[in-house]
RODO-2510 file (C-alpha; in nm, 4 decimals, decimal comma):
residues 340
     n   res          X          Y          Z
     1     m     0,3074   -14,4391     7,0981
     2     k     0,5204   -14,2699     7,3628
     3     p     0,3245   -14,0821     7,6334
     4     k     0,4561   -13,7436     7,5225
     5     e     0,3479   -13,8009     7,1609
     6     a    -0,0197   -13,8064     7,2571
     7     i     0,0260   -13,4658     7,4244
     8     f     0,1989   -13,3290     7,1154
     9     e    -0,0896   -13,4551     6,9001
    10     a    -0,3345   -13,2695     7,1230
    11     f    -0,1280   -12,9523     7,0894
    12     e    -0,1537   -12,9903     6,7119
    13     l    -0,5356   -13,0295     6,7424
    14     k    -0,5220   -13,3723     6,5845
    15     s    -0,8223   -13,5972     6,6307
    16     a    -0,7270   -13,9622     6,6480
    17     g    -0,9580   -14,0867     6,9232
    18     r    -0,6925   -14,0165     7,1838
    19     v    -0,7489   -13,8244     7,5044
    20     p    -0,4270   -13,8086     7,7087
    21     a    -0,4350   -13,7373     8,0821
    22     t    -0,1650   -13,5627     8,2816
    23     v    -0,0990   -13,3956     8,6120
    24     f    -0,0740   -13,0180     8,6127
    25     g     0,1980   -12,8650     8,8308
    26     g     0,2194   -13,0937     9,1292
    27     g     0,5250   -12,9396     9,2912
    28     l     0,3685   -12,8972     9,6336
    29     w     0,2131   -13,2453     9,6127
    30     t     0,5495   -13,3997     9,5197
    31     i     0,7409   -13,2252     9,7986
    32     r     0,4817   -13,3212    10,0613
    33     h     0,4598   -13,6754     9,9249
    34     s     0,8362   -13,7075     9,9856
    35     q     0,8129   -13,5431    10,3325
    36     k     1,0735   -13,2847    10,2301
    37     q     1,0861   -12,9036    10,2254
    38     f     1,1228   -12,6837     9,9160
    39     g     1,4485   -12,5209    10,0242
    40     e     1,5952   -12,8547    10,1237
    41     m     1,5211   -13,0165     9,7876
    42     i     1,6377   -12,7394     9,5568
    43     a     1,9760   -12,7211     9,7297
    44     d     2,0605   -13,0544     9,5645
    45     p     1,9545   -13,0752     9,1969
    46     r     2,0481   -13,4441     9,1774
    47     a     1,8254   -13,5325     9,4729
    48     y     1,5453   -13,3110     9,3382
    49     a     1,5688   -13,4685     8,9937
    50     d     1,5674   -13,8183     9,1439
    51     l     1,2571   -13,7280     9,3441
    52     l     1,0756   -13,6108     9,0303
    53     i     1,1786   -13,9221     8,8389
    54     k     1,0755   -14,1556     9,1220
    55     t     0,7431   -13,9773     9,1696
    56     n     0,6630   -14,0035     8,8018
    57     q     0,7378   -14,3738     8,8085
    58     e     0,4537   -14,3974     9,0618
    59     i     0,1950   -14,1796     8,8911
    60     r     0,2998   -14,2184     8,5238
    61     s     0,2194   -13,8694     8,4012
    62     p     0,3197   -13,7780     8,0432
    63     i     0,4304   -13,4322     8,1616
    64     v     0,6763   -13,3637     8,4443
    65     y     0,6917   -13,0051     8,5716
    66     v     1,0373   -12,9234     8,7069
    67     g     1,0380   -12,6163     8,9313
    68     s     0,6673   -12,6328     9,0125
    69     g     0,6237   -12,4405     9,3376
    70     y     0,9524   -12,2554     9,2919
    71     n     0,8110   -11,9762     9,0744
    72     n     0,8806   -11,7001     9,3274
    73     y     1,2519   -11,7768     9,3220
    74     l     1,2864   -11,5888     8,9921
    75     a     1,1995   -11,2620     9,1653
    76     a     1,4228   -11,3636     9,4543
    77     a     1,7131   -11,3989     9,2095
    78     i     1,7109   -11,0237     9,1494
    79     g     1,6893   -10,9163     9,5103
    80     g     1,3769   -11,0595     9,6689
    81     k     1,3743   -11,2698     9,9828
    82     i     1,2002   -11,6053    10,0096
    83     k     0,9805   -11,7071    10,3006
    84     e     0,9344   -12,0807    10,3437
    85     r     0,5994   -12,2049    10,4704
    86     p     0,5252   -12,5248    10,6639
    87     l     0,2545   -12,6127    10,4118
    88     g     0,2579   -12,4342    10,0794
    89     a     0,4944   -12,3085     9,8141
    90     p     0,7550   -12,0495     9,9181
    91     d     0,6438   -11,6835     9,9065
    92     l     0,8282   -11,3570     9,8648
    93     e     0,8690   -11,1846    10,2004
    94     a     0,7949   -10,8476    10,0416
    95     t     0,7573   -10,6780     9,7052
    96     l     1,0739   -10,5573     9,5340
    97     v     0,9316   -10,2138     9,4438
    98     k     0,8734    -9,9654     9,7221
    99     e     0,7182    -9,6888     9,5104
   100     f     0,8288    -9,6669     9,1464
   101     a     0,9010    -9,9231     8,8735
   102     d     1,2297    -9,7481     8,7928
   103     e     1,3687    -9,8881     9,1173
   104     i     1,3993   -10,2255     8,9453
   105     v     1,3225   -10,2252     8,5727
   106     n     1,6744   -10,1274     8,4678
   107     t     1,8242   -10,4277     8,6460
   108     d     2,0313   -10,6474     8,4162
   109     v     1,8273   -10,9676     8,3828
   110     t     2,1443   -11,1721     8,3403
   111     l     2,1883   -11,1190     8,7162
   112     i     1,9848   -11,4365     8,7624
   113     e     2,2775   -11,6342     8,6161
   114     n     2,4538   -11,5835     8,9496
   115     d     2,1676   -11,7315     9,1506
   116     p     2,2234   -12,0891     9,2758
   117     v     1,8537   -12,1792     9,2889
   118     i     1,7956   -12,0768     8,9271
   119     q     2,0965   -12,2820     8,8247
   120     n     1,9761   -12,5793     9,0303
   121     i     1,6297   -12,5715     8,8732
   122     r     1,7874   -12,5751     8,5284
   123     e     2,0286   -12,8517     8,6243
   124     a     1,7460   -13,0618     8,7668
   125     a     1,5584   -13,0163     8,4383
   126     r     1,8625   -13,1384     8,2464
   127     l     1,8943   -13,4442     8,4691
   128     v     1,5262   -13,5334     8,4446
   129     a     1,5314   -13,4826     8,0667
   130     q     1,8351   -13,7092     8,0333
   131     a     1,6628   -13,9813     8,2343
   132     i     1,3046   -13,9801     8,1055
   133     g     1,2791   -13,7061     7,8421
   134     d     1,2599   -13,9563     7,5588
   135     e     0,9246   -14,0830     7,6900
   136     v     0,7613   -13,7863     7,8628
   137     i     0,7553   -13,4093     7,8282
   138     v     0,9939   -13,2483     8,0735
   139     s     0,8856   -12,8897     8,1306
   140     v     0,9849   -12,6094     8,3657
   141     t     0,7352   -12,3735     8,5265
   142     a     0,7386   -11,9943     8,5611
   143     w     0,4964   -11,7135     8,6301
   144     g     0,3635   -11,5278     8,3286
   145     p     0,4595   -11,1609     8,2879
   146     f     0,1460   -11,0159     8,4484
   147     t     0,1773   -11,2319     8,7587
   148     l     0,5541   -11,1921     8,7929
   149     a     0,5210   -10,8146     8,7565
   150     g     0,2553   -10,8167     9,0271
   151     q     0,4747   -11,0199     9,2608
   152     m     0,7547   -10,7662     9,2240
   153     y     0,5411   -10,4500     9,2231
   154     g     0,2632   -10,5622     9,4567
   155     v    -0,0596   -10,7078     9,3190
   156     e    -0,2961   -10,4524     9,4722
   157     q    -0,0647   -10,1669     9,3808
   158     m    -0,0422   -10,2905     9,0214
   159     m    -0,4183   -10,3321     8,9904
   160     k    -0,4623    -9,9681     9,0869
   161     a    -0,1828    -9,8670     8,8494
   162     t    -0,3655   -10,0200     8,5512
   163     f    -0,6036    -9,7252     8,5877
   164     k    -0,3839    -9,4484     8,7251
   165     k    -0,0226    -9,5265     8,6285
   166     k    -0,0360    -9,7215     8,3049
   167     d     0,3263    -9,6454     8,2162
   168     e     0,4397    -9,8015     8,5432
   169     v     0,2560   -10,1217     8,4607
   170     h     0,4022   -10,1418     8,1115
   171     k     0,7532   -10,0885     8,2472
   172     m     0,7042   -10,3743     8,4934
   173     l     0,5550   -10,6021     8,2285
   174     d     0,8381   -10,5398     7,9860
   175     f     1,0910   -10,6157     8,2589
   176     a     0,9030   -10,9278     8,3722
   177     t     0,8897   -11,0583     8,0151
   178     r     1,2644   -11,0130     7,9711
   179     l     1,3210   -11,1865     8,3042
   180     v     1,1107   -11,4903     8,2089
   181     k     1,2912   -11,5176     7,8746
   182     q     1,6283   -11,5071     8,0472
   183     f     1,5177   -11,7834     8,2823
   184     y     1,4115   -12,0123     7,9977
   185     k     1,6819   -11,9112     7,7492
   186     p     1,9404   -12,1875     7,8060
   187     l     1,6719   -12,4525     7,8436
   188     v     1,5115   -12,3803     7,5070
   189     e     1,8372   -12,3076     7,3252
   190     e     1,9874   -12,6350     7,4482
   191     k     1,6598   -12,8173     7,3632
   192     v     1,6377   -12,9443     7,7207
   193     i     1,2630   -12,8818     7,7403
   194     p     1,0106   -12,9089     7,4556
   195     m     0,7448   -12,7105     7,6444
   196     l     0,7249   -12,4008     7,8647
   197     a     0,4667   -12,4156     8,1459
   198     i     0,3473   -12,0612     8,2109
   199     s     0,1046   -11,9837     8,4941
   200     d    -0,0470   -11,6373     8,5043
   201     p    -0,3014   -11,6466     8,7900
   202     t    -0,3130   -11,2693     8,8369
   203     g    -0,4637   -11,2528     8,4862
   204     s    -0,7707   -11,4301     8,6220
   205     g    -1,1211   -11,3159     8,5444
   206     d    -1,1611   -11,3023     8,9215
   207     l    -0,9137   -11,0114     8,9268
   208     i    -0,9125   -10,8329     8,5903
   209     s    -1,1537   -10,7794     8,3034
   210     d    -1,0953   -10,8796     7,9439
   211     r    -1,0326   -10,5113     7,8642
   212     i    -0,7474   -10,4974     8,1155
   213     f    -0,6188   -10,8354     7,9970
   214     r    -0,6047   -10,7111     7,6375
   215     a    -0,4389   -10,3851     7,7364
   216     f    -0,1724   -10,5249     7,9675
   217     s    -0,1373   -10,9031     7,9685
   218     l    -0,1948   -11,0071     7,6071
   219     p     0,0682   -10,7738     7,4531
   220     y     0,3392   -10,9414     7,6637
   221     l     0,2185   -11,3005     7,6532
   222     q     0,2105   -11,2948     7,2721
   223     p     0,5798   -11,2150     7,2125
   224     l     0,6915   -11,4436     7,4974
   225     l     0,5011   -11,7421     7,3582
   226     a     0,6050   -11,6570     7,0018
   227     w     0,9678   -11,6537     7,1190
   228     a     0,9225   -12,0052     7,2572
   229     k     0,7694   -12,1222     6,9304
   230     e     1,0627   -11,9764     6,7354
   231     h     1,2865   -12,2016     6,9457
   232     g     1,0741   -12,5078     6,8712
   233     a     0,9044   -12,5226     7,2111
   234     y     0,5343   -12,5674     7,2802
   235     t     0,3656   -12,3563     7,5476
   236     w     0,1197   -12,4539     7,8182
   237     l    -0,0673   -12,1537     7,9603
   238     h    -0,2705   -12,1695     8,2803
   239     i    -0,4773   -11,8839     8,4185
   240     c    -0,6661   -11,9402     8,7417
   241     g    -1,0261   -11,8482     8,8102
   242     n    -1,3158   -11,7902     8,5756
   243     t    -1,1686   -11,6824     8,2423
   244     t    -1,4895   -11,7234     8,0415
   245     d    -1,4955   -11,3505     7,9633
   246     k    -1,1512   -11,3640     7,8017
   247     l    -1,1483   -11,6951     7,6141
   248     e    -1,1222   -11,5193     7,2785
   249     s    -0,8273   -11,3155     7,4015
   250     i    -0,6563   -11,6260     7,5391
   251     a    -0,6902   -11,7952     7,2009
   252     e    -0,4932   -11,5006     7,0585
   253     t    -0,1960   -11,5518     7,2929
   254     g    -0,0398   -11,8106     7,0631
   255     a    -0,0237   -12,0724     7,3403
   256     s    -0,0183   -12,4343     7,2291
   257     c    -0,2599   -12,5242     7,5083
   258     f    -0,4797   -12,3384     7,7534
   259     s    -0,5246   -12,5069     8,0911
   260     l    -0,8679   -12,4137     8,2246
   261     d    -0,9555   -12,3632     8,5873
   262     y    -1,2408   -12,5776     8,7163
   263     k    -1,4578   -12,2616     8,7317
   264     v    -1,4784   -12,2489     8,3506
   265     n    -1,7494   -12,4383     8,1630
   266     l    -1,5425   -12,6747     7,9515
   267     a    -1,8105   -12,7349     7,6898
   268     e    -1,8507   -12,3599     7,6398
   269     a    -1,4749   -12,3113     7,6096
   270     k    -1,4478   -12,5969     7,3621
   271     a    -1,7273   -12,4490     7,1486
   272     k    -1,5762   -12,1009     7,1532
   273     i    -1,2058   -12,1614     7,0987
   274     g    -1,1484   -12,5378     7,0737
   275     g    -1,0746   -12,5151     6,7044
   276     r    -0,7893   -12,2710     6,7571
   277     i    -0,6105   -12,3826     7,0729
   278     a    -0,5796   -12,7102     7,2603
   279     l    -0,7616   -12,7181     7,5928
   280     a    -0,6677   -12,8960     7,9146
   281     g    -0,8802   -12,9487     8,2225
   282     n    -1,0613   -12,9321     8,4349
   283     v    -1,1412   -13,1719     8,7196
   284     d    -1,1972   -12,9757     9,0410
   285     p    -0,8715   -13,0235     9,2345
   286     v    -1,0212   -12,9598     9,5789
   287     s    -1,3843   -13,0712     9,6022
   288     v    -1,3295   -13,3735     9,3743
   289     l    -0,9639   -13,4803     9,3557
   290     n    -0,8854   -13,3968     9,7167
   291     q    -1,2119   -13,4715     9,8934
   292     k    -1,3960   -13,7474     9,7089
   293     s    -1,3455   -14,1121     9,6177
   294     p    -1,1661   -14,2587     9,3149
   295     d    -1,5067   -14,3449     9,1659
   296     d    -1,6124   -13,9812     9,2004
   297     v    -1,2874   -13,8724     9,0362
   298     r    -1,3486   -14,1058     8,7443
   299     a    -1,7015   -13,9733     8,7033
   300     a    -1,5804   -13,6118     8,7048
   301     a    -1,3046   -13,6968     8,4584
   302     q    -1,5534   -13,8641     8,2271
   303     a    -1,7763   -13,5564     8,2448
   304     c    -1,4805   -13,3441     8,1327
   305     m    -1,4080   -13,5799     7,8451
   306     d    -1,7740   -13,5751     7,7409
   307     a    -1,7808   -13,1950     7,7556
   308     a    -1,4758   -13,1826     7,5308
   309     q    -1,6493   -13,4305     7,2970
   310     q    -1,3443   -13,6561     7,3115
   311     g    -1,2133   -13,4959     6,9933
   312     g    -0,8659   -13,3726     6,9185
   313     g    -0,7046   -13,0907     7,1046
   314     f    -0,8058   -13,1962     7,4546
   315     i    -0,5971   -13,3107     7,7524
   316     l    -0,7556   -13,4344     8,0738
   317     t    -0,6063   -13,2812     8,3875
   318     s    -0,6958   -13,0989     8,7068
   319     g    -0,8561   -12,7553     8,6968
   320     c    -0,5622   -12,6007     8,8832
   321     d    -0,2450   -12,7104     9,0606
   322     l    -0,2688   -13,0155     9,2864
   323     p    -0,3380   -12,9670     9,6574
   324     p    -0,0698   -13,1405     9,8637
   325     t    -0,3110   -13,3807    10,0343
   326     i    -0,4598   -13,5548     9,7283
   327     s    -0,4363   -13,9314     9,7652
   328     i    -0,2300   -14,1150     9,5083
   329     n    -0,5331   -14,3369     9,4433
   330     n    -0,7377   -14,0344     9,3377
   331     l    -0,4569   -13,9032     9,1222
   332     r    -0,4198   -14,2387     8,9516
   333     a    -0,7970   -14,2590     8,9023
   334     m    -0,7824   -13,9422     8,6913
   335     l    -0,4699   -14,0376     8,4999
   336     d    -0,6008   -14,3846     8,4217
   337     m    -0,8952   -14,2314     8,2341
   338     a    -0,6616   -14,1551     7,9429
   339     v    -0,7785   -14,2962     7,6115
   340     i    -0,4692   -14,3740     7,4064
***
């Protein structure tokens, strides 16, 4: 069985005694591991693709996430400015909206087709898919609509608007959804990637309630993920923080897989929604993967597998994106726990 086939089986909730293990994200870890900078790498899609291919030869993950760490470049492609950091993924220097959503929501989303970074991310995905896509899942990452809208509008400003300016929020979410679709459009239409990797951390239970999630996030995630499915692509959805209060709502998104943060009780999530959506998680990326020994990592990974009852529809991975300082020995300790 090819590595990617075990992931596809999990997405289909098949139970065949297999528990695949994969990295989640890993863009910052990969860039630091190579001693490069984000801006430097994305300027050359061939070099970036070669880095991803070489890195995966070392760690042997069944999923490779092209563009991980570059999520803010989508907002930059329509007028934002990127701020590189010595340690960390690039940020937006400032929000794109000064006061009202109308300042931006009528922008033609095809404007991103003129952006060299967007084109380079796509080209790198094509190159990686050509090289190793027969064996592993080559995916491309993006923010979900709620998070992307918050990046453009301002997270605090948007949180307040969910109570006082609901129309503003819906305008931003509609625009963000169209923007994400435009970003993925050639990749899914050309069948370059079989899976979208959507991260929506602003939808966290640490920031919004299930009521707000249902009112604002769910109505835009559903059509976006359905669009991917119509094009034959699976969807991996990650939401940071404690999402226990909204597990039922997340199961309604239509995602192929929900990647749980380490703050969520995996056994509880499995019991509540494991029969409707594949689950992935959720080894603590900081206190375990980054700070403890390989033996500790293996023990934590086994605890996750036990909590998920080692049945179908489960993928072992970290409970959030990888910190840049995780040792390769710890990463391999988690990945080697796969039961295939």
